C-alpha positions as CSV (number, residue, x, y, z in Angstrom):
1,M,0.0,-0.3,0.0
2,R,1.1,3.6,-0.7
3,L,-0.1,6.5,0.4
4,P,-0.4,9.8,-1.0
5,E,2.6,11.9,-1.0
6,G,2.6,15.5,0.8
7,L,0.8,13.6,4.1
8,T,1.8,15.0,7.5
9,E,3.2,11.9,9.6
10,A,-0.2,12.2,11.8
11,E,-2.2,11.7,8.6
12,Q,0.4,8.9,7.3
13,K,-0.5,7.0,10.4
14,A,-4.4,7.4,10.7
15,R,-4.2,6.3,7.3
16,A,-2.5,3.3,7.5
17,T,-3.9,2.3,10.6
18,Q,-7.3,2.3,9.0
19,A,-6.2,0.6,6.3
20,M,-4.8,-2.2,8.9
21,V,-8.2,-2.3,10.4
22,H,-10.4,-2.6,7.2
23,L,-7.8,-5.1,6.0
24,F,-7.8,-7.3,8.9
25,H,-11.5,-6.6,9.5
26,A,-12.0,-8.3,5.8
27,G,-10.2,-11.5,7.1
28,H,-6.6,-10.6,5.7
29,Y,-3.7,-11.0,7.7
30,T,-1.9,-7.2,8.2
31,D,1.0,-6.3,9.8
32,I,2.0,-2.6,10.3
33,A,5.3,-1.5,11.5
34,S,4.6,0.1,15.4
35,H,5.6,3.8,14.3
36,L,3.0,3.8,11.7
37,M,0.0,2.5,14.5
38,C,-2.4,5.4,15.9
39,E,-4.0,3.7,18.5
40,S,-7.0,6.6,18.6
41,T,-7.5,6.0,15.2
42,R,-7.6,2.3,15.6
43,D,-10.0,2.2,18.2
44,A,-12.2,4.7,16.4
45,T,-12.1,2.7,13.2
46,W,-13.6,-0.6,15.1
47,A,-16.0,1.7,17.1
48,E,-16.9,3.0,13.1
49,I,-17.2,-0.6,11.8
50,R,-19.4,-1.7,15.0
51,D,-21.3,1.0,14.4
52,R,-22.1,-0.3,10.7
53,R,-22.9,-3.7,11.6
54,P,-26.3,-4.9,9.5
55,D,-27.4,-6.0,13.4
56,Y,-26.5,-2.8,14.9
57,P,-30.2,-1.2,15.7
58,G,-31.7,0.9,13.3
59,W,-30.1,-0.7,10.0
60,P,-31.7,-2.9,7.7
61,T,-31.5,-6.1,7.9
62,S,-31.1,-8.4,4.9
63,P,-31.1,-12.3,4.5
64,T,-27.7,-12.2,2.7
65,A,-26.2,-9.8,5.2
66,D,-22.9,-10.9,6.7
67,T,-22.6,-10.5,10.3
68,H,-19.8,-12.6,11.2
69,T,-17.4,-10.6,13.3
70,P,-13.8,-12.4,13.7
71,T,-13.3,-13.6,17.5
72,G,-10.9,-11.1,18.9
73,A,-10.5,-9.1,15.8
74,Q,-9.7,-6.1,17.9
75,T,-6.9,-7.9,19.9
76,A,-5.4,-9.5,16.7
77,A,-5.4,-6.2,14.7
78,S,-3.8,-4.4,17.5
79,R,-0.6,-6.9,17.8
80,R,2.4,-5.3,17.1
81,P,5.5,-7.2,15.7
């Protein structure tokens, strides 16, 4: 993955962290250098994913909606080498 040029260090960390969480949530193993991890962005991204789940109150449900969430995803996605 490559980030656009001209981003500040904080923007780089936030985008790399968001990408890692979304890839992990989609079932892909992700590894990120510890200096690129932004813990507040990681937590906010997981909260956003939880809020967008099809079984979240107020969201329409569908018989084909995927409601699978990997067990321990938050812990595993936050592991550092």
